[in-house]
C-alpha positions in Angstrom: -22.2 195.3 -172.2 -25.0 194.0 -170.0 -25.7 195.7 -166.6 -24.5 192.6 -164.7 -21.2 192.5 -166.6 -20.7 196.2 -166.1 -21.3 195.9 -162.3 -19.0 192.9 -162.1 -16.3 194.8 -163.9 -16.6 197.8 -161.6 -16.4 195.5 -158.5 -13.3 193.8 -159.9 -11.5 197.1 -160.6 -11.2 198.9 -157.3 -9.0 201.6 -159.0 -6.8 203.8 -156.8 -7.9 202.1 -153.6 -6.6 198.8 -155.0 -3.3 200.5 -156.1 -2.8 201.8 -152.6 -3.6 198.5 -151.0 -1.3 196.6 -153.4 1.5 199.0 -152.7 1.1 198.6 -149.0 0.9 194.8 -149.4 4.1 194.8 -151.5 6.0 196.8 -149.0 4.9 194.6 -146.1 5.8 191.5 -148.1 9.2 192.9 -149.1 10.0 193.6 -145.4 9.2 189.9 -144.6 10.9 188.4 -147.6 14.0 190.5 -147.3 14.2 189.8 -143.5 14.0 186.1 -144.3 16.2 185.9 -147.4 18.1 189.2 -147.7 17.8 192.0 -150.2 18.6 189.7 -153.1 15.6 187.5 -152.6 13.6 186.9 -155.8 11.1 189.7 -156.4 8.5 187.2 -157.6 8.5 185.9 -154.0 7.5 189.4 -152.8 4.7 189.6 -155.3 3.4 186.1 -154.3 3.6 187.0 -150.6 1.7 190.2 -151.3 -1.0 188.3 -153.2 -0.5 190.4 -156.4 0.9 189.7 -159.8 4.4 190.7 -160.9 2.9 193.3 -163.2 1.5 195.1 -160.1 4.9 194.8 -158.4 6.7 196.4 -161.4 4.1 199.1 -161.8 4.8 200.3 -158.2 8.5 199.4 -158.1 10.2 199.2 -161.5 13.3 197.6 -160.1 14.8 196.2 -156.9 16.4 199.5 -155.8 13.1 201.3 -156.1 11.5 198.7 -153.7 14.5 198.9 -151.3 14.4 202.7 -151.3 10.7 202.7 -150.6 11.3 200.5 -147.6 14.2 202.8 -146.5 11.9 205.9 -147.0 9.4 204.4 -144.6 12.1 203.8 -142.0 13.5 207.3 -142.3 10.0 208.8 -142.1 9.4 206.9 -138.9 12.6 208.1 -137.4 11.7 211.7 -138.4 8.3 211.3 -136.8 9.7 210.0 -133.5 12.2 212.8 -133.5 9.3 215.3 -133.3 9.2 214.6 -129.6 11.8 216.8 -128.0 12.4 214.3 -125.2 13.7 211.7 -127.7 17.5 211.2 -127.4 20.1 210.1 -129.9 20.2 206.8 -128.0 16.4 206.4 -128.6 16.8 207.2 -132.3 19.7 204.8 -132.7 17.5 202.2 -131.0 14.8 202.7 -133.6 17.3 202.7 -136.5 18.7 199.4 -135.0 15.3 197.9 -134.8 14.7 198.6 -138.5 18.1 197.0 -139.3 17.3 194.0 -137.1 13.9 193.5 -138.7 14.8 194.1 -142.3 18.5 193.5 -142.7 18.2 195.4 -145.9 21.2 197.5 -145.4 21.5 200.5 -147.6 25.0 201.9 -147.3 24.4 205.3 -145.6 28.0 206.3 -146.3 28.0 205.8 -150.1 27.8 209.5 -150.9 31.3 209.8 -152.3 32.1 211.6 -155.5 33.5 208.4 -157.2 30.5 206.2 -156.7 27.7 208.6 -157.8 25.0 207.2 -155.5 21.4 207.2 -156.4 20.1 210.8 -155.7 17.2 209.3 -153.7 19.6 207.5 -151.4 21.6 210.7 -150.9 18.3 212.5 -149.9 17.5 209.7 -147.4 21.0 209.8 -146.1 20.8 213.6 -145.6 17.4 213.3 -143.9 18.9 210.7 -141.5 21.9 212.8 -140.9 19.7 215.8 -140.0 17.6 213.8 -137.5 20.5 212.2 -135.8 22.5 215.4 -135.9 19.7 217.2 -134.1 20.4 215.1 -131.0 24.2 215.0 -131.2 25.1 218.0 -129.0 22.9 216.7 -126.2 24.4 213.2 -126.6 27.9 214.7 -126.4 27.0 216.7 -123.3 25.4 213.7 -121.6 28.3 211.4 -122.4 26.2 209.1 -124.7 28.9 209.2 -127.4 32.6 209.8 -127.2 33.9 213.4 -127.2 34.5 214.6 -130.7 31.9 212.3 -132.3 30.5 213.8 -135.5 27.3 213.1 -137.5 29.5 211.3 -140.0 30.8 209.1 -137.2 27.2 208.3 -136.2 26.2 207.5 -139.8 29.3 205.3 -140.1 28.2 203.5 -136.9 24.7 202.9 -138.4 26.3 201.5 -141.6 28.7 199.2 -139.7 26.0 197.9 -137.4 23.5 197.3 -140.2 26.1 195.6 -142.3 27.2 193.3 -139.4 23.6 192.3 -138.7 23.1 191.0 -142.2 25.5 188.1 -141.3 23.8 187.2 -138.1 20.8 184.8 -137.5 17.6 186.7 -136.6 17.6 185.5 -133.0 21.1 186.9 -132.4 20.7 190.3 -134.0 19.5 192.4 -131.0 22.2 191.3 -128.7 24.8 191.6 -131.4 23.7 195.2 -132.2 23.9 196.2 -128.6 27.4 194.8 -128.4 28.4 196.6 -131.6 27.1 200.0 -130.3 29.1 199.5 -127.0 32.2 198.8 -129.0 31.6 201.9 -131.0 31.3 203.9 -127.8 27.7 205.1 -128.5 24.8 204.6 -126.2 21.7 203.0 -127.8 18.4 202.4 -126.2 17.5 198.8 -126.6 15.3 198.5 -129.7 11.7 197.9 -128.7 8.7 197.1 -130.8 
């Protein structure tokens, strides 16, 4: 191989840096595509929007659920990070969770952990992490009257599931107002989802 051909080959193959960039581009594209067309949008549209081939998509995410779970993982990590601030309330966390639901409308059923359905273990882990974070603020929310007396972590998770599912049927422009209304009906205070 000539020196020029070898240099061109090295420039074309960015190795691990390209893989990380491609993965980030795929996740960003999936957020956009799913927000526009729902979680059942064609995966080739995600690859096109990311500017990568379908082979790259399937190397990172072998199936639709792997891609959706990666998006959900990002959201859960963001909620955990925000919860590191001791001043953050349950209402603040519900606002962030609601913003994620508004932007992505990729609703993963947080309450699917039943013995009959045998949910994906990755989903169970994400659900448990979400429960831990929301549960860490529940006593204070109960004391401050931000939720109804007797509200449990399971009630809060059910509320998240219900609001997220309801948002999938609303036009993007109506989602924030609809979510605020839903939380009021559920008797839980939620800080308006900001950017």
